[in-house]
C-alpha positions as CSV (number, residue, x, y, z in Angstrom):
1,M,63.2,75.9,10.4
2,K,65.2,73.6,12.7
3,K,68.4,75.2,11.9
4,L,66.9,78.7,12.3
5,T,65.6,77.8,15.8
6,S,68.6,75.8,17.1
7,F,71.2,78.3,16.2
8,P,69.8,81.2,18.4
9,R,69.4,78.7,21.2
10,R,73.0,77.8,21.2
11,I,74.0,81.5,21.0
12,L,71.6,82.3,23.8
13,C,73.0,79.5,26.0
14,A,76.5,80.7,25.4
15,I,75.6,84.2,26.3
16,L,73.8,83.1,29.5
17,S,76.8,81.1,30.6
18,V,79.1,84.1,30.2
19,V,76.7,86.3,32.1
20,F,76.4,83.7,34.9
21,V,80.2,83.3,35.3
22,F,80.5,87.1,35.3
23,L,77.9,87.6,38.0
24,L,79.3,84.8,40.2
25,S,82.7,86.4,40.1
26,A,81.3,89.8,40.9
27,C,79.4,88.5,43.9
28,R,82.6,86.9,45.3
29,D,84.5,90.1,44.9
30,A,81.8,92.0,46.8
31,V,82.4,89.9,50.0
32,P,84.9,91.9,52.1
33,T,88.0,90.0,53.3
34,G,89.4,90.3,56.8
35,G,92.1,92.7,55.7
36,D,89.4,95.1,54.3
37,L,87.8,95.5,57.7
38,S,88.8,98.4,60.0
39,A,89.6,97.6,63.6
40,D,86.4,99.2,64.8
41,G,84.3,97.6,62.1
42,G,85.2,94.0,62.6
43,G,86.6,93.4,66.1
44,V,90.0,92.5,67.2
45,G,91.5,89.6,65.3
46,R,88.8,89.7,62.5
47,D,91.5,89.4,59.8
48,T,92.6,86.0,61.2
49,G,89.0,84.7,61.5
50,T,89.1,84.7,65.3
51,V,88.4,87.1,68.1
52,S,91.3,87.0,70.5
53,T,92.2,89.0,73.6
54,P,95.2,91.3,73.2
55,P,97.8,91.7,75.9
56,D,97.2,94.2,78.7
57,T,99.1,97.3,77.6
58,S,97.0,100.4,78.6
59,D,95.5,102.0,81.7
60,A,91.9,101.4,80.5
61,P,89.6,99.4,82.7
62,V,89.7,95.6,82.4
63,T,86.4,93.9,82.0
64,D,85.2,90.7,83.7
65,A,84.8,89.2,80.3
66,Q,88.4,89.8,79.4
67,T,89.9,88.4,82.6
68,D,87.6,85.3,82.5
69,A,88.3,84.6,78.8
70,P,90.0,81.3,78.1
71,D,93.5,81.2,76.5
72,T,92.1,79.8,73.3
73,T,90.5,81.9,70.7
74,V,86.7,82.2,70.2
75,P,85.1,81.4,66.8
76,E,84.1,84.6,65.1
77,T,80.5,85.5,64.5
78,D,79.1,88.1,62.0
79,P,78.3,90.4,63.6
80,P,80.6,89.7,66.6
81,A,78.8,88.2,69.6
82,T,80.6,90.6,71.9
83,E,82.3,93.9,71.8
84,P,86.0,94.0,71.1
85,P,88.0,93.2,74.2
86,V,89.1,96.2,76.4
87,T,92.7,96.4,77.4
88,G,93.7,97.4,80.9
89,P,96.4,97.2,83.5
90,T,98.0,93.9,84.4
91,Y,96.8,92.5,87.7
92,P,99.2,89.9,89.0
93,S,97.7,86.5,89.9
94,F,97.9,84.9,93.3
95,S,97.4,81.4,94.6
96,D,94.4,80.6,96.7
97,D,95.9,78.9,99.8
98,G,92.6,78.7,101.7
99,V,93.7,81.3,104.3
100,L,91.8,84.5,104.4
101,T,94.4,87.3,104.4
102,I,93.7,91.0,104.5
103,C,96.3,93.7,103.8
104,L,95.9,96.9,105.8
105,D,97.5,100.1,104.5
106,A,97.9,102.9,107.0
107,G,97.9,106.0,104.9
108,H,101.0,108.2,104.8
109,G,103.7,107.7,107.4
110,F,107.5,108.1,107.7
111,G,108.4,111.4,106.0
112,D,104.8,111.9,104.8
113,V,102.6,113.3,107.6
114,G,99.5,113.5,105.5
115,T,96.9,116.2,106.2
116,D,96.5,118.2,109.4
117,S,94.5,121.0,111.0
118,A,94.4,123.2,114.1
119,F,91.9,120.7,115.6
120,L,94.6,118.0,115.7
121,G,97.1,120.1,117.7
122,D,100.6,118.6,117.1
123,K,99.1,115.5,115.5
124,S,98.7,114.8,111.8
125,E,97.0,112.2,109.6
126,K,99.7,109.6,110.0
127,D,99.2,109.7,113.8
128,I,95.6,108.6,113.3
129,T,95.7,106.1,110.5
130,L,98.4,103.9,112.0
131,P,96.8,103.5,115.5
132,I,93.4,102.6,113.9
133,V,95.1,100.1,111.5
134,L,96.9,98.4,114.5
135,K,93.7,98.1,116.4
136,L,91.9,96.8,113.3
137,K,94.7,94.2,112.9
138,D,94.2,92.9,116.4
139,K,90.4,92.6,115.9
140,L,90.6,90.9,112.6
141,E,93.2,88.4,113.9
142,A,90.9,87.7,116.8
143,L,88.2,86.8,114.2
144,G,90.6,84.3,112.6
145,F,92.0,86.4,109.7
146,T,95.6,86.6,108.7
147,V,96.6,90.3,108.5
148,I,99.6,91.9,106.7
149,L,100.4,95.6,107.0
150,T,102.0,97.6,104.2
151,H,104.0,99.2,107.0
152,D,104.0,99.4,110.8
153,G,105.4,102.9,111.1
154,Q,108.8,101.7,112.0
155,T,110.0,99.3,109.2
156,F,110.0,100.8,105.8
157,P,108.8,98.3,103.3
158,K,110.8,97.7,100.1
159,S,109.2,97.3,96.8
160,A,110.3,96.6,93.2
161,I,110.0,100.3,92.5
162,D,111.4,101.7,95.7
163,N,112.9,105.1,94.9
164,G,115.0,105.4,98.0
165,D,113.4,108.4,99.7
166,N,111.6,108.5,103.0
167,L,108.2,108.6,101.3
168,F,105.9,105.6,100.6
169,N,104.0,106.6,97.5
170,P,100.9,104.8,96.2
171,K,102.8,103.0,93.5
172,E,105.3,101.7,96.0
173,R,102.5,100.5,98.3
174,I,100.8,98.6,95.5
175,S,104.1,97.2,94.2
176,Y,104.6,95.8,97.7
177,A,101.0,94.5,98.0
178,H,101.4,92.7,94.7
179,T,104.1,90.5,96.3
180,L,101.6,89.3,99.0
181,N,99.2,86.4,98.8
182,I,96.2,88.4,100.0
183,D,92.4,88.3,99.6
184,Y,91.5,91.9,100.3
185,F,93.3,95.3,100.4
186,L,92.1,98.2,102.7
187,S,93.7,101.6,102.8
188,I,92.9,104.0,105.7
189,H,93.1,107.8,105.4
190,C,91.7,111.0,106.8
191,D,89.9,113.7,104.8
192,S,90.1,117.4,104.7
193,Y,87.9,120.3,103.5
194,E,89.1,123.7,104.5
195,A,86.4,125.5,102.6
196,D,83.7,124.4,105.0
197,S,84.5,123.1,108.5
198,S,81.0,121.8,108.9
199,V,81.6,119.0,106.4
200,K,82.2,115.7,108.3
201,G,81.6,112.0,108.2
202,T,83.2,108.7,107.0
203,R,83.4,107.7,103.3
204,V,84.1,104.3,101.9
205,Y,85.5,104.4,98.3
206,Y,85.9,101.6,95.8
207,S,87.0,101.6,92.1
208,M,84.7,100.7,89.3
209,G,86.1,99.2,86.1
210,T,88.4,96.6,87.7
211,P,88.0,92.8,87.6
212,Y,87.0,93.0,91.2
213,E,84.3,95.7,91.0
214,S,81.5,93.5,92.1
215,D,83.3,92.1,95.2
216,S,84.7,95.5,96.1
217,S,81.2,97.0,96.0
218,T,79.8,94.2,98.1
219,A,82.6,94.5,100.7
220,A,82.1,98.3,100.8
221,V,78.4,97.8,101.6
222,K,79.3,95.4,104.4
223,I,82.0,97.7,105.9
224,T,79.6,100.7,105.7
225,K,76.9,98.8,107.6
226,G,79.5,97.6,110.2
227,I,80.6,101.2,110.9
228,N,77.0,102.5,111.0
229,D,76.0,99.8,113.4
230,A,79.0,100.5,115.6
231,L,78.4,104.2,115.7
232,P,74.6,104.6,115.5
233,N,74.6,108.2,116.7
234,A,77.2,109.4,114.2
235,K,76.6,110.8,110.7
236,K,75.9,107.9,108.5
237,T,78.9,106.5,106.6
238,V,78.4,106.7,102.8
239,I,79.8,104.8,99.9
240,R,81.5,106.5,96.9
241,N,82.0,104.4,93.8
242,M,84.8,106.0,91.7
243,E,85.1,106.0,88.0
244,F,88.2,104.0,87.1
245,D,90.2,106.9,85.5
246,S,89.7,109.1,88.6
247,A,89.9,106.4,91.3
248,Y,92.6,106.4,93.9
249,Y,95.6,104.5,92.6
250,V,95.7,102.0,95.5
251,I,92.2,100.8,94.9
252,R,92.4,101.0,91.1
253,M,95.5,98.9,90.8
254,A,95.1,96.5,93.8
255,H,95.1,92.9,92.5
256,V,92.3,91.9,94.8
257,P,89.0,93.5,96.0
258,S,89.7,96.7,97.8
259,A,88.5,99.8,99.4
260,L,89.9,103.1,100.8
261,I,88.2,104.6,103.9
262,E,88.4,108.3,104.7
263,I,87.8,108.0,108.4
264,G,86.6,111.6,108.9
265,F,87.5,115.2,108.2
266,V,90.4,116.7,110.2
267,T,88.9,120.2,109.3
268,N,85.8,119.4,111.3
269,Q,86.1,119.7,115.1
270,T,83.8,116.8,116.0
271,D,85.5,114.4,113.5
272,A,89.0,115.5,114.6
273,E,88.2,115.0,118.3
274,N,86.7,111.6,117.6
275,M,89.7,110.4,115.5
276,L,92.1,111.4,118.3
277,S,90.0,109.4,120.9
278,E,91.3,105.9,121.6
279,D,87.8,104.7,122.6
280,W,86.4,106.0,119.4
281,Q,89.2,104.4,117.4
282,N,88.4,101.1,119.0
283,T,84.7,101.3,118.2
284,F,85.4,102.4,114.6
285,A,87.8,99.5,114.1
286,D,85.2,97.2,115.5
287,G,82.8,98.4,112.9
288,I,85.3,97.7,110.0
289,A,86.2,94.3,111.4
290,N,82.6,93.3,111.8
291,G,81.9,94.5,108.2
292,L,84.8,92.5,106.7
293,N,83.9,89.4,108.7
294,D,80.3,89.7,107.4
295,Y,81.6,90.0,103.9
296,F,83.9,87.0,104.0
297,T,81.4,84.8,105.9
C-alpha cells in the first residue's frame, strides 16, 4: 500500500511543478514591454521607462507643464500621471535684468500703409498707429518703464529674416523682438469692417495656448479697464481671447506676455474721427499706460 500511494504522489508533484513553471512563464509573456506600446497608448518615452519632453518642432501650443518641466526625466507611472507632452514653437529665453521693458509695435508702416477708408481722408492706418505708439512711449517712460519700439517710422529695423523689401511683416517684427530683453510686447492696429459702417469700438486680443497665456490675459484685463476708465463715454472696450492656431502671429509667437489692440474701426465715422484727433490719441494712450502700469505693479 505504501508503494501504491507514494508513487502517484511523486507523479502528481512532478506534474504540478511542470504546470507551475508553464503558468509562470505565460504570465511573464503577457506583460507588455515598452516596445509593444503605441505612442498614444503609453506616452512619450514609455519604451525607455521614462517620460521625457521632446524638442519643440511643431506649431502646436506649448503648455505651461512643458515649459516648466525640469531637464531631467520624470519616473514613469502606470497609467502616466500626466498627458504626453505637447510640442510647440520655440520661444527664446531672456534674462531678467530687473528693468521693466515694454516693446511697442506700431502696426504697418514704411511701404505698408495698412487699412484706410473715406473717413480718414488722405490718411491711413500707419498714420494713426505710430502717433499713438509715440505718445504711449512717452507716458510709459514717465511712469518709469523702459520702452523699445519695433520701428519709429524712419529707421527700418533689421531682423534675422529680413527679406530686403520695404515691408515689415509679422515674422520680421517678431524676429526683431526676440533679440530684445523685454517683459511685454504690445502691437497697435486699426480695424476695418466695410460690410457695416456702424460697427465700432476697441478690441484687445491675446493668444491662448502659449506659455504666457495667464499673464497675457491678466494684462489684457488691466489694459481694457484702463481704456474704459480713460474714455468712460465711449463704447466699452472688449477682450478677445484667440485660439492659438488662429491668433495673430505677433501675439502667438512673442516670447513674453503680449497683446494686440485694434484701436477702432476706420470704416466707422466716429471711430475714424476719434483716431485722427490728437487729444483723443493722448487720452487713449493714457488708458493703455495706466492699464500696463496697474498690471506690472
